[in-house]
C-alpha positions as CSV (number, residue, x, y, z in Angstrom):
1,X,0.0,0.1,0.0
2,X,1.5,3.4,-0.9
3,X,0.6,5.6,1.8
4,X,3.2,8.4,1.7
5,X,4.3,10.9,-0.9
6,X,7.9,9.6,-0.5
7,X,6.8,6.1,-1.2
8,X,5.0,7.4,-4.5
9,X,8.3,9.2,-5.7
10,X,10.2,6.0,-5.3
11,X,7.2,4.1,-7.2
12,X,7.7,6.8,-9.8
13,X,11.4,6.5,-10.1
14,X,11.2,2.8,-10.1
15,X,9.1,3.0,-13.3
16,X,11.3,5.5,-15.0
17,X,10.1,8.8,-14.2
18,X,12.5,11.7,-14.6
19,X,9.9,14.4,-13.6
20,X,6.8,14.3,-11.7
21,X,3.8,16.8,-12.0
22,X,0.4,16.8,-10.2
23,X,-3.0,18.6,-11.0
24,X,-5.6,19.2,-8.5
25,X,-8.6,17.8,-9.9
26,X,-12.0,19.8,-10.0
27,X,-15.4,18.3,-9.9
28,X,-15.5,18.3,-13.8
29,X,-12.2,16.6,-14.1
30,X,-13.5,13.1,-14.6
31,X,-13.6,10.4,-17.1
32,X,-17.1,11.7,-18.5
33,X,-15.9,15.3,-18.9
34,X,-12.3,14.7,-19.1
35,X,-9.4,16.1,-17.4
36,X,-8.8,19.9,-18.2
37,X,-5.2,20.6,-18.9
38,X,-5.4,24.4,-19.6
39,X,-6.8,27.2,-21.7
40,X,-4.2,27.1,-24.2
41,X,-1.8,24.4,-25.6
42,X,0.9,24.7,-23.2
43,X,0.3,21.2,-21.8
44,X,1.4,19.7,-25.1
45,X,4.9,20.8,-24.1
46,X,4.8,19.1,-20.7
47,X,2.9,15.6,-21.5
48,X,4.7,13.5,-24.1
49,X,2.4,12.6,-26.9
50,X,2.1,11.0,-30.5
51,X,1.4,12.8,-33.8
52,X,-1.7,15.3,-33.8
53,X,-4.2,14.1,-36.3
54,X,-7.9,15.5,-37.0
55,X,-10.8,13.9,-35.5
56,X,-13.4,13.3,-38.2
57,X,-16.0,11.4,-36.0
58,X,-19.6,13.0,-36.0
59,X,-21.4,13.9,-33.2
60,X,-25.3,14.4,-33.4
61,X,-24.9,14.9,-36.9
62,X,-22.2,17.5,-36.8
63,X,-18.3,17.0,-37.4
64,X,-16.4,17.9,-34.2
65,X,-13.7,20.6,-34.9
66,X,-10.9,19.1,-32.7
67,X,-7.6,17.1,-33.1
68,X,-6.1,14.4,-31.1
69,X,-2.7,13.0,-30.1
70,X,-2.3,9.7,-28.4
71,X,-0.6,9.2,-25.1
72,X,1.5,6.3,-23.8
73,X,-0.1,6.2,-20.5
74,X,0.2,3.8,-17.6
75,X,-1.3,3.5,-14.1
76,X,1.1,2.3,-11.7
77,X,0.6,0.9,-8.2
78,X,2.4,-1.7,-6.0
79,X,1.8,-4.4,-8.5
80,X,3.4,-3.1,-11.4
81,X,2.4,-0.7,-14.3
82,X,-0.9,-1.0,-16.4
83,X,-1.5,0.2,-19.6
84,X,-4.5,2.4,-20.6
85,X,-4.2,1.9,-24.3
86,X,-6.9,4.6,-25.0
87,X,-5.6,7.7,-23.5
88,X,-5.0,10.7,-25.4
89,X,-5.1,14.5,-25.6
90,X,-7.8,16.3,-27.1
91,X,-7.1,19.8,-28.6
92,X,-10.0,22.4,-28.9
93,X,-8.5,25.4,-31.0
94,X,-11.9,27.6,-30.8
95,X,-11.8,27.8,-26.9
96,X,-8.8,27.2,-26.9
97,X,-8.1,24.3,-24.6
98,X,-6.7,20.7,-24.2
99,X,-8.2,17.9,-22.2
100,X,-7.0,14.2,-21.6
101,X,-9.6,11.5,-22.3
102,X,-9.6,7.8,-22.6
103,X,-7.4,7.2,-19.4
104,X,-10.0,4.5,-17.8
105,X,-10.8,2.6,-21.0
106,X,-9.4,-0.9,-21.6
107,X,-7.4,-0.8,-18.1
108,X,-8.8,-2.9,-15.4
109,X,-6.5,-1.8,-12.8
110,X,-7.1,1.9,-13.5
111,X,-8.4,3.8,-10.3
112,X,-12.1,4.2,-11.7
113,X,-13.4,5.0,-7.9
114,X,-11.4,8.3,-8.3
115,X,-11.6,9.3,-11.5
116,X,-15.2,8.6,-12.5
117,X,-16.7,10.8,-9.6
118,X,-16.9,14.3,-9.0
119,X,-15.4,14.6,-5.6
120,X,-13.7,17.8,-4.4
121,X,-9.7,17.3,-3.3
122,X,-8.8,14.5,-5.6
123,X,-5.2,14.8,-7.0
124,X,-3.9,13.2,-10.3
125,X,-0.1,12.6,-10.4
126,X,2.0,12.3,-13.5
127,X,5.4,11.1,-13.9
128,X,7.3,11.7,-17.2
129,X,10.0,9.0,-18.6
130,X,12.9,9.7,-21.0
131,X,11.2,7.1,-23.4
132,X,7.9,9.4,-23.4
133,X,5.7,7.5,-21.4
134,X,3.4,9.0,-18.9
135,X,2.9,7.3,-15.4
136,X,-0.5,8.1,-13.6
137,X,-1.7,7.8,-10.1
138,X,-4.8,9.2,-8.3
139,X,-5.4,9.9,-4.6
140,X,-8.9,11.0,-3.1
141,X,-9.3,13.7,-0.5
142,X,-8.9,11.2,2.5
143,X,-5.4,9.8,1.2
144,X,-2.6,10.9,3.3
145,X,-0.8,11.5,0.3
146,X,-3.4,14.3,-0.9
147,X,-2.9,15.9,2.3
148,X,1.0,16.0,2.1
149,X,0.6,17.8,-1.4
150,X,-2.2,20.0,-0.3
151,X,-0.4,21.2,2.8
152,X,2.5,22.7,1.0
153,X,3.3,25.4,-1.7
154,X,4.8,23.9,-5.0
155,X,6.0,25.7,-8.1
156,X,3.6,26.0,-10.5
157,X,3.6,25.2,-14.3
158,X,0.5,26.0,-15.9
159,X,-2.1,24.0,-14.5
160,X,0.2,21.7,-13.0
161,X,2.4,22.0,-9.9
162,X,5.8,20.6,-10.3
163,X,7.1,18.0,-7.6
164,X,10.5,16.8,-6.4
165,X,11.7,13.7,-8.0
166,X,13.1,12.4,-4.4
167,X,12.4,13.0,-1.0
168,X,15.7,14.6,-0.2
169,X,15.5,17.2,-3.1
170,X,14.8,20.5,-1.2
171,X,15.3,23.0,-3.9
172,X,13.1,23.3,-6.7
173,X,14.4,22.2,-10.2
174,X,14.9,25.7,-11.0
175,X,16.9,26.7,-8.2
176,X,19.1,23.6,-8.6
177,X,19.6,24.5,-12.2
178,X,20.6,28.2,-11.3
179,X,23.0,26.7,-9.0
180,X,24.9,24.6,-11.5
181,X,25.0,27.5,-13.9
182,X,26.6,29.5,-11.3
183,X,29.1,26.7,-10.7
184,X,29.8,26.5,-14.6
185,X,30.2,30.3,-14.7
186,X,33.1,30.2,-12.1
187,X,34.8,27.7,-14.1
188,X,35.6,30.6,-16.6
189,X,37.2,28.9,-19.6
190,X,36.2,25.1,-20.4
191,X,37.9,23.0,-23.1
192,X,35.3,22.1,-26.0
193,X,33.7,18.9,-25.2
194,X,30.7,16.4,-25.8
195,X,29.3,13.7,-23.4
196,X,29.5,10.4,-24.9
197,X,26.8,7.9,-24.5
198,X,28.7,6.0,-21.8
199,X,28.5,9.4,-19.7
200,X,32.3,10.1,-20.4
201,X,33.3,13.7,-21.5
202,X,35.2,13.6,-24.6
203,X,37.0,16.3,-26.5
204,X,35.3,18.2,-29.3
205,X,37.1,20.3,-31.9
206,X,34.2,21.5,-34.3
207,X,33.0,25.1,-33.9
208,X,29.4,24.0,-32.9
209,X,30.6,23.1,-29.5
210,X,29.1,25.7,-27.5
211,X,26.0,23.7,-26.6
212,X,27.6,20.3,-26.4
213,X,30.3,21.5,-23.7
214,X,27.5,23.2,-21.5
215,X,25.6,20.2,-21.5
216,X,28.3,17.9,-20.8
217,X,29.0,20.1,-17.6
218,X,25.4,19.7,-16.8
219,X,25.5,16.0,-17.3
220,X,23.1,16.0,-20.2
221,X,22.9,13.3,-22.6
222,X,20.3,13.2,-25.6
223,X,17.3,10.9,-25.1
224,X,14.8,9.4,-27.6
225,X,11.9,11.6,-26.9
226,X,12.9,15.3,-26.3
227,X,15.6,17.6,-26.8
228,X,18.3,17.3,-24.0
229,X,17.2,18.9,-20.7
230,X,18.1,19.5,-17.1
231,X,15.2,18.4,-14.8
232,X,12.5,19.6,-17.0
233,X,14.5,22.7,-18.2
234,X,15.5,23.1,-21.9
235,X,19.0,24.4,-21.8
236,X,20.2,26.7,-24.8
237,X,23.3,28.5,-25.1
238,X,24.0,31.5,-27.7
239,X,27.2,33.3,-28.8
240,X,27.9,36.6,-27.8
241,X,30.6,39.1,-28.8
242,X,31.6,39.9,-24.9
243,X,29.9,40.0,-21.5
244,X,29.6,43.5,-21.3
245,X,27.0,44.0,-23.8
246,X,25.8,40.6,-24.3
247,X,24.9,41.1,-27.8
248,X,24.0,37.9,-29.7
249,X,25.9,37.0,-32.8
250,X,22.9,35.5,-34.7
251,X,19.3,35.2,-34.2
252,X,17.8,32.1,-32.1
253,X,17.0,29.3,-34.4
254,X,13.6,28.0,-33.0
255,X,13.1,24.8,-35.0
256,X,14.2,23.4,-38.5
257,X,11.1,21.5,-39.9
258,X,11.4,20.8,-43.7
259,X,8.5,22.0,-45.9
260,X,5.7,19.2,-45.9
261,X,3.8,20.4,-49.2
262,X,4.3,22.6,-52.3
263,X,6.7,22.5,-55.1
264,X,9.5,21.7,-52.6
265,X,7.6,18.6,-51.7
266,X,6.1,17.3,-54.8
267,X,8.8,18.0,-57.2
268,X,12.0,18.0,-55.2
269,X,14.5,20.2,-53.5
270,X,16.5,20.7,-56.6
271,X,13.6,21.7,-58.9
272,X,12.4,24.0,-56.1
273,X,15.7,25.8,-56.1
274,X,16.0,25.8,-60.0
275,X,12.3,27.5,-60.2
276,X,12.9,29.9,-57.2
277,X,16.6,30.3,-56.4
278,X,19.4,32.4,-57.8
279,X,23.0,32.0,-58.8
280,X,25.4,32.2,-56.0
281,X,26.0,36.0,-55.2
282,X,29.5,35.2,-54.3
283,X,30.4,34.0,-57.6
284,X,30.7,30.3,-57.1
285,X,30.2,28.5,-60.3
286,X,27.3,26.1,-60.8
287,X,25.7,26.7,-57.5
288,X,22.6,28.0,-57.1
289,X,21.1,29.2,-53.6
290,X,17.6,30.0,-52.0
291,X,17.8,32.2,-49.0
292,X,16.3,35.3,-47.6
293,X,14.1,36.4,-44.8
294,X,10.2,35.4,-45.1
295,X,7.6,36.6,-42.8
296,X,3.8,37.5,-42.8
297,X,4.6,41.3,-42.8
298,X,6.9,41.4,-46.1
299,X,6.1,41.7,-49.7
300,X,7.9,39.1,-52.1
301,X,11.5,38.8,-51.8
302,X,13.3,40.6,-54.7
303,X,15.4,37.4,-55.6
304,X,13.2,34.6,-55.4
305,X,9.8,36.2,-56.1
306,X,7.9,34.4,-53.0
307,X,6.3,35.7,-50.0
308,X,4.9,34.0,-46.8
309,X,1.3,33.8,-45.9
310,X,-0.6,32.1,-43.0
311,X,-3.8,30.2,-43.5
312,X,-6.3,29.1,-40.9
313,X,-5.3,31.6,-38.1
314,X,-7.5,34.5,-37.0
315,X,-4.8,37.2,-36.0
316,X,-7.4,39.4,-34.0
317,X,-8.6,36.4,-31.9
318,X,-5.4,34.7,-31.6
319,X,-6.6,31.3,-32.5
320,X,-6.5,28.7,-35.3
321,X,-9.6,28.3,-37.3
322,X,-8.6,25.7,-39.2
323,X,-6.4,23.0,-37.9
324,X,-5.7,21.8,-41.6
325,X,-4.0,25.4,-42.2
326,X,-0.7,26.4,-42.1
327,X,2.1,28.8,-43.4
328,X,3.1,28.6,-47.0
329,X,5.4,30.4,-49.5
330,X,3.6,31.3,-52.6
331,X,4.5,33.3,-55.8
332,X,2.9,36.0,-57.8
333,X,0.5,33.4,-59.2
334,X,-0.7,32.2,-55.8
335,X,1.4,28.9,-56.6
336,X,2.6,27.2,-53.3
337,X,6.2,26.6,-53.5
338,X,6.7,25.4,-50.0
339,X,4.2,24.9,-47.2
340,X,4.1,23.7,-43.7
341,X,0.7,22.4,-41.9
342,X,-0.1,23.7,-38.3
343,X,-0.2,20.0,-36.9
344,X,3.4,19.2,-38.3
345,X,4.8,22.6,-36.9
346,X,3.0,21.7,-33.7
347,X,4.7,18.4,-33.6
348,X,8.0,20.6,-33.8
349,X,7.2,22.8,-31.2
350,X,5.9,20.6,-28.5
351,X,9.5,19.2,-28.4
352,X,10.2,22.2,-26.9
353,X,10.2,22.2,-23.0
354,X,7.8,24.3,-21.1
355,X,10.8,26.1,-19.4
356,X,14.0,27.1,-20.9
357,X,17.1,28.9,-20.0
358,X,19.2,30.9,-22.5
359,X,22.9,31.1,-21.6
360,X,25.5,33.4,-23.2
361,X,28.7,32.4,-24.0
362,X,32.2,33.3,-25.7
363,X,34.7,31.4,-27.6
364,X,38.4,31.4,-28.1
365,X,41.0,29.1,-29.8
366,X,43.4,27.3,-30.0
367,X,42.6,25.0,-28.2
368,X,38.7,25.5,-28.5
369,X,37.3,26.8,-25.3
370,X,33.9,28.4,-24.2
371,X,33.1,30.5,-21.2
372,X,29.5,31.1,-20.2
373,X,28.1,34.5,-18.8
374,X,26.6,35.5,-15.7
375,X,23.3,37.0,-17.1
376,X,20.8,34.2,-18.1
377,X,17.4,34.4,-19.2
378,X,14.7,32.2,-17.8
379,X,11.6,31.5,-19.8
380,X,8.6,29.6,-18.6
381,X,5.3,28.2,-20.3
382,X,5.5,28.3,-24.1
383,X,2.6,27.4,-26.2
384,X,2.1,26.9,-30.0
385,X,-0.3,30.0,-30.0
386,X,2.3,32.2,-28.9
387,X,4.3,31.0,-31.7
388,X,1.6,31.7,-34.1
389,X,1.1,35.0,-32.8
390,X,4.6,36.0,-33.3
391,X,4.8,34.3,-36.6
392,X,1.9,36.5,-37.6
393,X,3.3,39.6,-36.5
394,X,6.8,39.0,-38.5
395,X,8.6,38.5,-35.4
396,X,9.3,34.8,-35.8
397,X,10.3,34.4,-39.7
398,X,11.6,31.7,-42.1
399,X,15.2,32.1,-42.8
400,X,16.3,29.1,-45.0
401,X,19.7,28.5,-46.3
402,X,19.1,25.8,-49.4
403,X,21.7,25.3,-52.1
404,X,22.4,22.9,-55.1
405,X,25.9,22.6,-56.2
406,X,27.0,21.1,-59.5
407,X,23.5,22.3,-60.6
408,X,24.1,21.6,-64.1
409,X,25.3,18.0,-63.9
410,X,23.4,14.6,-63.6
411,X,24.2,14.2,-60.0
412,X,23.7,17.8,-58.2
413,X,24.4,18.1,-54.6
414,X,21.6,19.4,-52.6
415,X,21.8,20.9,-49.3
416,X,18.8,21.6,-47.2
417,X,18.5,23.9,-44.1
418,X,15.1,25.3,-43.4
419,X,15.3,27.5,-40.1
420,X,12.4,29.5,-38.4
421,X,14.2,31.9,-36.3
422,X,13.7,35.1,-33.8
423,X,16.1,37.8,-32.9
424,X,17.0,37.0,-28.9
425,X,15.5,40.2,-27.8
426,X,11.9,39.0,-28.8
427,X,12.2,35.4,-27.3
428,X,10.1,36.6,-24.4
429,X,7.1,36.8,-26.8
430,X,7.2,32.9,-26.9
431,X,6.7,32.5,-23.3
432,X,4.0,33.4,-20.4
433,X,6.7,34.4,-18.1
434,X,10.3,35.3,-18.2
435,X,13.1,36.9,-16.0
436,X,16.7,37.7,-16.1
437,X,19.0,36.4,-13.5
438,X,22.4,37.3,-12.6
439,X,24.1,34.3,-11.2
């Protein structure tokens, strides 16, 4: 019998949890009405899920405007873990909100006596594993674990509260992260390195070692589900010229999704560049490029003739009106040269953590070394709707670097790089909360 939060922490860790959250359940949070996860899409950056798809089911003769995503969900107890195969997230774009459903269906061991009722004081615990699984445990009002949770103040992440992974973890993950970054700041110059799969630090000589070196010092190794993180925080470094002005050397690359529609997809990258690209401006022979800045506030690019549009998004309301919409590069004849769907972009965006820290770095060589600054930016609660708002305003933009070398030969060499970027000073627009910290 699990009778204390410490025992529940141990059970969560036993089954692979690396982060634990909880939600205090309202009366409407039950199997009939689903569990409410917030009035935006920020829960998608906390709960691992599968591909987002449109639900075409009809209810009372009308097609319901919503999307779904499967969750690899397991109820856990002292007898093991028990899969709830029909668990999923439901996205309602017109409200907007996210709910979780199907968590009792197909699972005999599920806590139906707690999750079917409308009782006050219930708590749902969720553990996230590195494999993208979600572990569930529910308690009623009279459970001693409930009392342990409700009698203390915990850090909030949207509708969730963030709980420690072990009973000995006194400080919050944010405090632990800042302590580690403070330690790394005091190390000053650090030899460029990368953490190997066996956990050992290895010398790294390529010029993109700033992130790897910081991650190695934090003990971060990549995992199969999400980007490398430290106790639920996404850790990003960016190069600066000095630690006085902290001016970034380049914009922040948010994500790099390849187009999923248009000529780029149907006829191939080489044909796309042939039609819309231009000869290399540095004079490199037999090379064609496709670059430039494309955002929703600009007219057609003078080199490519393409401009960016956004379909299925209401700028004034800040809501998606069509989940099958997206963004597209079009020419003067409204022909789609390249496009991205909302659902595909959400899949990329949802890999970002709800919490992120941006750390300035400087580089010197030889040998290649990095130093990390004392001014860091903490950002919390991102949401795909915030991304769309920033994209619609031109703050976030498409900045490709696609090229075709040996273009006239039978075997042209194609190099792809599709980037969605933002100026460092505009990062805060992509989060609900942000703060600058001096370590």
